[in-house]
C-alpha positions in Angstrom: 138.9 -29.6 4.6 136.1 -31.6 3.4 136.7 -35.5 2.9 140.0 -34.7 4.6 140.8 -37.0 7.5 142.9 -35.6 10.5 145.1 -38.0 13.3 146.1 -37.0 16.3 149.3 -39.3 18.1 148.8 -39.1 21.8 146.1 -38.5 23.8 147.6 -37.5 26.9 146.7 -34.0 28.5 148.3 -32.0 25.2 146.9 -34.4 22.4 143.4 -34.6 24.5 143.1 -30.6 24.6 144.4 -30.7 20.8 142.0 -33.8 19.8 139.0 -31.8 21.5 139.0 -28.6 19.3 139.8 -30.6 16.3 136.4 -32.9 17.2 134.7 -30.1 17.8 134.7 -29.0 13.9 135.9 -32.1 12.2 134.3 -35.2 14.5 135.6 -37.6 12.4 138.9 -37.1 13.7 140.8 -40.4 14.5 142.5 -40.4 17.8 145.4 -42.9 18.3 147.0 -43.9 21.6 148.3 -47.0 23.3 147.1 -47.3 26.7 145.0 -49.3 27.7 141.4 -49.3 28.3 141.3 -45.4 26.9 139.5 -45.8 23.9 136.7 -48.0 25.4 136.6 -44.7 27.9 136.9 -42.1 25.6 134.0 -43.3 23.4 131.9 -43.8 26.5 132.5 -40.3 28.0 134.3 -38.6 25.4 136.9 -35.7 25.9 136.2 -33.3 28.7 138.7 -30.0 29.4 137.8 -28.0 32.7 139.8 -25.0 33.9 141.3 -22.1 31.7 139.9 -24.1 28.7 136.7 -25.7 28.1 135.1 -28.8 26.4 131.9 -30.6 28.0 131.9 -34.6 26.9 132.9 -34.2 22.9 132.3 -37.3 21.5 135.3 -39.3 20.5 134.0 -42.1 17.1 136.8 -43.1 16.1 139.9 -44.6 18.2 143.0 -47.1 17.5 145.6 -48.3 19.9 148.3 -48.5 17.3 149.5 -45.6 14.5 150.0 -48.4 11.8 145.9 -49.2 12.1 145.2 -45.4 10.8 146.2 -46.1 7.0 143.3 -46.8 6.0 141.9 -44.0 6.4 144.7 -42.0 4.5 145.4 -39.1 7.2 146.3 -35.9 5.1 146.9 -34.1 8.4 148.6 -35.9 11.5 149.6 -33.6 15.1 152.1 -35.5 17.0 151.2 -35.1 20.7 153.5 -37.9 22.4 156.3 -37.6 24.8 159.5 -36.7 22.4 161.6 -39.9 23.7 159.2 -42.1 22.1 158.9 -39.2 18.5 162.1 -41.4 16.5 159.5 -44.9 16.9 156.9 -42.8 16.1 158.4 -42.0 13.1 159.1 -45.4 12.3 155.5 -46.5 12.6 154.1 -43.4 10.2 156.7 -45.0 7.4 153.8 -47.0 6.6 150.8 -44.6 6.9 152.9 -41.8 5.3 151.9 -40.7 1.4 153.3 -37.8 -0.4 151.5 -35.0 0.4 150.8 -36.0 4.0 151.4 -33.4 6.3 153.0 -34.2 10.1 152.5 -31.3 13.4 154.8 -31.5 15.9 153.0 -29.9 19.1 155.8 -31.3 21.4 157.7 -29.2 24.3 161.5 -29.2 22.8 163.3 -28.1 20.5 164.4 -29.6 17.4 161.7 -32.6 16.8 160.4 -30.5 14.0 163.8 -31.4 12.2 163.5 -35.0 13.0 160.2 -35.0 11.1 161.8 -33.2 8.2 164.8 -35.4 7.8 162.3 -38.4 7.8 159.8 -37.3 5.4 161.4 -34.2 4.0 160.7 -30.4 5.2 157.2 -30.1 3.0 155.9 -32.4 5.6 156.8 -30.6 8.6 154.8 -28.5 11.0 155.8 -27.1 14.0 153.3 -25.9 17.2 154.4 -24.0 20.2 151.7 -24.6 22.8 150.9 -21.9 25.0 148.7 -23.8 27.6 149.2 -25.8 30.6 147.4 -28.9 31.6 147.3 -31.9 33.5 145.7 -35.5 33.0 143.6 -36.3 35.1 142.3 -39.5 33.5 141.8 -40.8 30.0 139.5 -37.7 28.5 139.6 -35.8 31.5 142.2 -33.3 31.1 142.7 -29.9 33.6 143.8 -26.2 32.1 145.5 -24.2 34.4 146.6 -21.6 32.0 146.1 -20.7 28.0 148.8 -17.7 27.4 146.6 -17.0 24.0 147.4 -17.9 21.4 149.0 -21.0 20.6 151.4 -20.8 17.5 151.6 -22.7 14.4 154.6 -22.5 11.2 156.1 -24.5 8.9 159.6 -25.1 6.9 158.8 -23.9 3.9 157.4 -21.2 2.5 154.6 -22.8 0.2 152.9 -24.1 3.2 152.1 -20.7 4.4 148.3 -21.1 3.1 148.3 -24.3 4.7 149.3 -23.3 7.9 147.0 -20.5 7.7 144.1 -23.4 6.9 145.2 -25.2 10.0 145.4 -22.3 12.7 142.2 -20.8 11.3 140.7 -24.6 12.0 142.0 -24.7 15.4 141.1 -21.6 16.4 137.4 -21.7 15.0 137.2 -25.1 17.1 138.1 -22.7 19.8 142.0 -23.4 20.4 143.3 -20.1 19.4 146.2 -20.5 17.2 147.9 -17.9 14.8 150.2 -19.0 11.8 153.8 -17.1 11.9 156.3 -16.7 9.4 159.1 -17.7 11.5 158.1 -20.9 13.9 161.4 -21.4 15.3 161.5 -18.2 16.5 158.9 -18.9 19.2 159.6 -22.0 19.6 163.0 -20.7 21.2 160.9 -17.9 23.0 158.7 -20.7 24.3 161.4 -23.3 25.3 164.0 -21.0 26.7 161.7 -20.9 29.5 160.6 -25.3 29.6 164.0 -26.1 29.3 165.0 -23.9 32.0 162.2 -24.6 34.1 161.7 -28.0 33.6 165.1 -29.3 35.4 164.8 -27.1 38.0 161.7 -27.8 38.9 162.3 -31.3 38.2 165.0 -31.8 40.7 163.8 -29.6 43.5 160.2 -30.7 43.1 159.3 -27.1 43.2 156.2 -25.3 41.3 157.5 -23.1 38.4 156.1 -20.1 41.0 158.1 -21.3 43.9 161.2 -21.8 42.0 161.9 -18.7 40.6 160.6 -17.2 44.4 163.5 -19.0 46.5 166.4 -17.0 45.5 168.8 -20.0 45.5 167.0 -22.0 42.7 166.2 -18.3 41.2 169.9 -17.8 41.1 170.3 -21.3 39.1 167.7 -20.2 37.1 169.2 -17.3 36.1 172.5 -18.3 34.8 170.2 -21.4 33.0 168.2 -18.1 31.1 171.5 -16.1 30.1 173.3 -20.0 28.9 170.0 -20.5 26.7 170.1 -17.2 25.2 173.6 -17.0 24.3 173.1 -20.2 22.4 169.8 -19.2 20.8 171.9 -16.2 19.7 174.2 -18.2 18.4 172.0 -20.2 16.3 170.8 -17.2 15.2 168.1 -15.7 17.4 168.9 -13.2 19.1 165.6 -12.6 21.1 167.0 -9.1 22.7 167.0 -7.2 25.9 163.2 -7.0 26.2 162.8 -10.7 25.8 163.6 -11.4 29.9 160.6 -8.8 31.0 158.3 -10.6 28.6 159.2 -14.4 29.8 158.9 -12.9 33.7 155.2 -11.9 32.5 154.9 -15.1 31.0 155.9 -17.2 33.8 154.0 -15.1 36.4 150.7 -16.2 34.7 151.2 -20.1 35.1 151.8 -19.4 38.4 151.7 -22.5 40.9 151.7 -24.6 38.1 154.3 -27.7 38.1 156.3 -28.8 35.0 155.3 -31.9 33.6 159.1 -33.4 34.5 158.1 -33.1 38.0 155.2 -35.6 37.3 157.6 -38.1 35.2 160.2 -38.4 38.2 157.3 -38.3 40.9 156.3 -41.2 38.9 159.4 -42.6 38.0 158.7 -42.2 34.3 161.2 -41.2 31.0 162.0 -37.9 30.9 161.7 -35.2 28.0 165.5 -33.9 28.9 167.3 -35.2 26.3 164.7 -32.8 24.2 165.0 -29.5 26.7 167.9 -29.1 28.7 170.0 -31.5 26.8 168.7 -30.3 23.6 170.5 -27.3 24.4 173.9 -28.8 25.9 174.0 -30.5 22.7 174.1 -27.2 20.4 176.2 -25.4 22.6 178.9 -28.1 22.6 178.3 -27.7 18.6 178.9 -24.0 18.5 181.7 -24.2 21.0 179.6 -22.2 24.3 180.1 -23.5 27.3 176.7 -23.7 29.4 177.9 -25.0 33.2 174.3 -24.8 34.9 172.6 -25.9 31.8 175.1 -29.2 32.0 174.6 -29.7 35.9 170.6 -29.6 35.6 170.5 -31.9 32.6 172.8 -34.3 34.2 170.7 -34.0 37.7 167.9 -35.3 35.8 169.6 -37.4 34.1 171.3 -39.3 37.4 167.5 -39.2 38.7 166.5 -40.8 36.1 169.4 -43.1 36.6 167.3 -44.6 40.1 164.7 -46.2 38.8 165.1 -46.8 34.7 168.7 -48.0 35.3 170.3 -46.4 32.4 
């Protein structure tokens, strides 16, 4: 990847972790985030990840607070690690940066984000990652990793990009963030997002950790019903995860332990949530294919009601 620039958009908990891995191998990686004062702090202290993932004061050389500013670098590979609700705006701003051959990797939590990229810039441009780590933002460049169930998974939407996808996965792995290229990334997204889409809204509404929500029988009953609904939607979309999936899922969630879902923090900080690409996307898909998902609909609407209390929309 010599003489080819990489950019990471969104330097929150997820983006900073990706950036640390990339910077350790590609020190000219460009970081972009609009948060006031972030660039100054990153230039001064770099990025430090502690806990289940470890990086110490990884230097940052290139930082901008506006996406259009990176056009001059002509980045060939762009990771988008923003919140999903700003993805359409990010893609608008990338219109002036994108050139034929540019590859864009969605690292979002949610369903269908890679499809938005493909719709805007073509399937050949779109890659998707399913991240298997849980991280918390402590401050600019200061991240705490609660867990990393290795590896992450990365895939493309067209078979011609397989070799390039394997190269990107190797780059991240060599940087200490184990990543595996997979043939059908949507399968892996469904496997993770059934857990995320279910637990995010339950945790957000109850302000419980994932472990507490699963251990408390009333919320566990809701979770079990949501899991069944999401599995039915996934099957109707062509992804029958099989009988063993639930066992694998609960084993995964046990490793997560007392980790709070990020939507809990969105609600407590009165920020917009990613519900439209999580539970809301399951509801959207269900309506398109004519499947009833009453538990998912209720949990999605409850999160929207909590948002309405402070956003007024």
